[in-house]
C-alpha positions in Angstrom: 0.0 -0.2 -0.1 1.4 3.5 -0.9 3.3 4.5 2.1 1.0 8.6 2.1 -2.2 6.2 2.7 -0.9 4.7 5.8 0.4 7.9 6.8 -2.8 9.6 6.6 -4.5 7.0 8.5 -2.6 7.2 11.2 -3.5 10.5 11.9 -7.0 10.2 11.2 -7.0 7.8 14.0 -5.4 10.2 16.0 -8.0 12.4 15.0 -11.0 10.8 15.9 -9.4 9.8 19.5 -8.5 13.3 20.1 -12.4 13.8 19.4 -13.9 11.3 21.5 -14.6 9.2 17.8 -14.5 5.0 17.7 -11.7 4.5 15.2 -10.5 0.9 15.8 -6.8 -0.8 14.9 -8.5 -1.2 11.2 -9.3 2.0 9.5 -10.8 0.3 6.5 -15.2 0.8 7.0 -14.7 1.1 10.7 -16.4 3.9 12.4 -14.0 7.3 12.5 -14.0 11.0 12.2 -16.7 13.0 10.2 -15.8 14.5 7.9 -17.9 17.1 5.8 -17.4 19.2 2.9 -19.8 22.6 2.8 -20.4 23.0 -1.4 -22.9 24.6 -3.1 -25.8 25.6 -5.4 -26.5 22.5 -7.3 -25.9 23.8 -10.8 -22.8 25.9 -9.4 -19.0 25.4 -9.4 -18.7 25.7 -5.4 -21.2 22.1 -6.1 -19.2 20.0 -8.7 -15.9 20.9 -7.3 -16.9 19.8 -2.8 -18.3 16.4 -4.4 -15.1 15.7 -6.1 -13.1 16.5 -3.2 -15.5 14.6 -0.6 -15.0 11.6 -2.7 -11.1 12.2 -3.1 -11.2 12.5 1.0 -14.1 9.2 0.7 -11.2 7.4 -0.6 -8.5 8.4 1.3 -9.6 8.5 4.7 -11.5 5.4 4.3 -11.8 6.0 8.4 -13.7 8.2 8.2 -17.0 9.8 7.2 -17.2 11.8 5.1 -21.1 13.5 3.2 -21.7 16.7 1.6 -23.4 19.5 2.4 -25.4 21.1 0.0 -25.1 25.7 0.7 -26.5 28.5 -0.9 -22.8 28.6 -1.0 -20.1 31.3 0.0 -21.4 32.8 3.4 -23.6 30.0 4.6 -19.8 28.1 4.1 -18.6 30.3 6.3 -21.2 29.6 8.6 -20.9 25.7 8.8 -17.0 25.2 8.7 -16.7 28.1 11.1 -18.9 26.4 13.8 -18.9 22.5 12.5 -15.8 21.4 13.3 -14.8 17.9 10.6 -16.5 20.3 8.3 -14.6 21.9 5.3 -15.8 25.0 3.4 -15.4 26.6 -0.2 -15.5 30.3 0.5 -14.5 33.6 -1.7 -11.8 35.6 -0.5 -13.9 38.9 -0.1 -16.9 36.8 1.9 -13.8 35.5 4.4 -12.5 38.7 5.0 -16.0 39.5 5.8 -16.4 37.2 8.5 -13.3 37.5 9.8 -13.1 41.2 10.7 -17.3 40.8 12.0 -18.5 43.1 9.1 -22.2 42.3 7.7 -23.1 39.8 7.0 -21.5 38.1 9.6 -21.6 38.0 13.1 -19.0 35.0 13.9 -18.3 34.3 17.6 -14.9 32.4 16.1 -14.4 32.9 12.2 -12.8 30.1 9.9 -9.5 29.7 9.1 -7.8 28.7 5.4 -6.8 25.2 4.9 -5.5 27.1 2.1 -6.1 28.7 -1.6 -7.4 27.0 -4.1 -8.2 28.7 -7.4 -10.5 32.2 -8.6 -14.0 33.0 -9.0 -14.3 35.1 -12.1 -17.9 37.7 -11.5 -20.1 37.4 -14.8 -23.2 39.5 -15.3 -25.2 37.8 -18.3 -27.8 38.7 -20.4 -30.0 37.3 -23.6 -27.6 37.4 -26.6 -30.7 39.9 -28.3 -30.7 41.7 -25.1 -30.3 45.8 -25.3 -28.2 46.2 -22.2 -24.4 47.2 -22.4 -22.4 47.5 -19.4 -23.8 48.2 -15.9 -25.4 51.0 -15.8 -28.0 49.8 -18.4 -29.9 47.8 -15.7 -30.9 50.5 -14.1 -35.3 49.7 -13.4 -34.1 46.1 -15.1 -35.1 43.1 -13.1 -32.0 41.6 -11.8 -30.3 38.4 -9.9 -28.5 38.6 -7.8 -28.0 34.7 -6.2 -30.2 33.4 -3.1 -29.4 34.8 0.1 -26.0 33.5 1.5 -24.3 33.2 -1.5 -21.0 35.0 -2.8 -22.7 36.4 -6.1 -25.6 38.0 -3.9 -21.8 39.8 -1.6 -20.1 40.5 -4.9 -23.4 41.9 -6.5 -24.6 44.0 -3.8 -20.9 45.5 -3.6 -20.7 46.1 -7.5 -24.7 47.6 -7.6 -23.6 50.3 -5.0 -19.8 51.2 -6.7 -22.3 51.7 -9.5 -25.3 53.8 -8.0 -28.0 50.7 -8.7 -28.4 50.2 -5.2 -32.6 50.9 -5.1 -32.6 51.0 -9.3 -33.0 48.0 -10.2 -35.6 45.3 -9.3 -33.8 42.8 -7.3 -34.4 39.1 -7.7 -32.6 36.5 -5.2 -32.9 33.5 -7.3 -30.9 30.7 -7.1 -28.3 29.5 -10.1 -30.5 27.1 -11.5 -33.5 29.5 -11.5 -31.9 32.2 -12.6 -30.6 30.1 -16.2 -34.2 29.9 -16.5 -36.4 32.8 -16.2 -33.2 34.0 -18.5 -33.4 31.9 -21.3 -37.5 32.6 -21.0 -37.1 35.5 -21.4 -38.7 36.7 -17.9 -35.3 38.1 -16.5 -33.6 41.0 -17.6 -29.8 39.8 -16.6 -28.3 38.1 -13.2 -25.2 37.8 -11.5 -22.7 34.6 -10.9 -19.3 34.7 -9.1 -17.8 30.8 -9.9 -15.6 28.3 -12.0 -14.0 29.5 -15.6 -16.0 28.1 -17.4 -19.2 27.3 -14.9 -20.6 24.6 -17.0 -24.5 24.9 -16.3 -23.3 28.3 -18.0 -22.0 26.7 -20.9 -25.1 24.5 -21.6 -27.0 27.5 -21.8 -24.5 29.0 -24.1 -25.3 26.2 -26.7 -28.7 26.2 -26.7 -29.6 30.4 -27.1 -26.7 33.2 -27.5 -25.9 34.9 -24.3 -23.3 37.5 -23.4 -21.9 38.8 -20.9 -21.2 42.9 -19.8 -17.6 43.7 -18.8 -17.5 44.5 -15.3 -13.4 45.5 -15.0 -14.6 49.7 -15.3 -15.3 49.0 -11.5 -12.2 47.2 -10.0 -10.5 50.1 -8.6 -13.8 51.5 -6.5 -14.6 47.9 -5.6 -10.4 47.5 -4.1 -11.4 50.9 -3.0 -14.5 50.5 -0.7 -14.4 46.7 -0.6 -10.5 45.9 0.6 -7.4 44.5 -1.9 -9.2 41.0 -2.2 -10.3 41.7 -6.2 -8.5 41.9 -9.1 -8.5 42.5 -12.6 -9.5 39.2 -15.1 -11.0 38.2 -18.2 -13.3 35.9 -19.1 -11.7 34.5 -22.4 -12.9 34.8 -25.9 -15.2 32.4 -27.3 -16.1 30.3 -23.4 -19.5 31.3 -23.6 -19.7 31.6 -27.3 -18.5 35.8 -26.9 -17.2 36.8 -29.9 -14.6 39.4 -27.9 -12.6 39.2 -24.3 -14.3 40.3 -21.7 -13.0 42.4 -18.4 -14.4 41.3 -15.3 -13.1 41.2 -11.9 -12.0 37.4 -10.2 -11.7 36.6 -6.6 -9.7 33.8 -5.1 -11.6 30.5 -3.5 -10.5 29.5 -0.3 -11.0 26.3 1.8 -11.8 26.8 5.1 -12.9 24.8 8.3 -13.3 25.4 11.9 -10.7 26.2 14.3 -11.5 22.9 16.1 -10.6 20.9 13.7 -8.3 18.3 14.6 -4.6 19.7 13.1 -4.0 16.9 11.7 -7.2 16.0 9.9 -6.7 19.4 7.9 -3.1 18.4 7.5 -4.0 14.7 6.2 -6.9 17.2 3.2 -4.5 18.9 2.2 -2.2 15.5 1.4 -5.1 13.9 -0.3 -6.1 17.7 -2.2 -2.2 17.7 -3.5 -1.7 14.2 -4.6 -5.1 13.5 -6.0 -5.2 17.4 -7.7 -5.3 15.8 -11.6 -8.5 13.6 -10.3 -10.0 16.3 -9.3 -8.6 18.0 -12.1 -10.1 15.4 -14.4 -13.8 17.1 -13.4 -13.4 20.2 -12.6 -10.4 22.0 -14.9 -10.8 25.1 -13.0 -9.1 23.1 -10.0 -6.1 23.5 -11.9 -5.2 26.5 -10.5 -4.4 24.7 -7.1 -0.3 25.6 -6.4 1.8 25.5 -3.3 3.1 28.6 -3.3 -0.1 30.2 -3.6 -2.2 27.9 -1.9 -0.8 30.2 1.9 -1.8 33.6 0.8 -5.2 33.9 2.4 -4.2 37.1 4.5 -6.7 38.3 6.1 -7.6 35.3 6.9 -5.1 32.8 8.8 -4.3 29.5 7.9 -5.5 26.6 10.7 -1.9 25.4 12.5 -2.5 21.9 10.4 -2.6 23.8 7.5 1.0 25.6 8.6 2.2 22.4 9.7 1.6 20.7 5.9 2.8 24.1 3.7 6.4 24.2 6.7 6.8 20.1 6.1 6.3 20.5 2.1 8.6 23.7 2.0 11.7 21.2 3.6 
């Protein structure tokens, strides 16, 4: 058997014992520590990544009880990860920073800590191909979905509407991503905001059925950084990703994996070891996961790295 697998079993056994779980000498199939991955909406990028990550953890930590939790996204994931040891949540850095500083919509007694930086989310502002809308300022008076409460899309869309002077000037819908895509397809919605990996499969599938367009957001980057912190960067959606004939300037924000401060360090270490060892498996299912890089993974400020993550990164640096 692979030596790394044996090491992880020992680590998991220690974590389970410390947590007073019933791990036995034989870890395969034995009841052990509970590990959960908080994902996101079923049609979204976080859900796809989270399911694949959970499958990797289930195979690599055979004594664990691994499950996934479907959520509205980033904001929900931060709350789940903060409150339940052994839960690992996917979260955008802008929201994670707000949780760390106790800013709206968070009031967490002990904000979660970072396991690592994984990849970037791209902010999409999507309209139908035949729409007359060309820029974000054209949304005034229109019906726009910002995403459900508890999602990273809703948080960043609210910030974009604020810096563009559109708060109170659009008809806001809080549809989940699948509902918003259907409404846009039917013509009952003028635009939708989405924060997700590139490409997002559900948008690709919609673009194959009917033309869609993405509106540029790059001009708002400076205001977003001034008002909401340095967590945003300039980014572009390449030509042809969603049938777009030109490159689209937009904004990106890093995504983190976070967990409770009370999650056992040995478990965090084991999860990170698996993420990097089995990265190719995750990439095959979710190509954006190819962005994973050990040097960039530690760049989670202002969210501190968990003790178990610090231990892992120090070891691999030797």
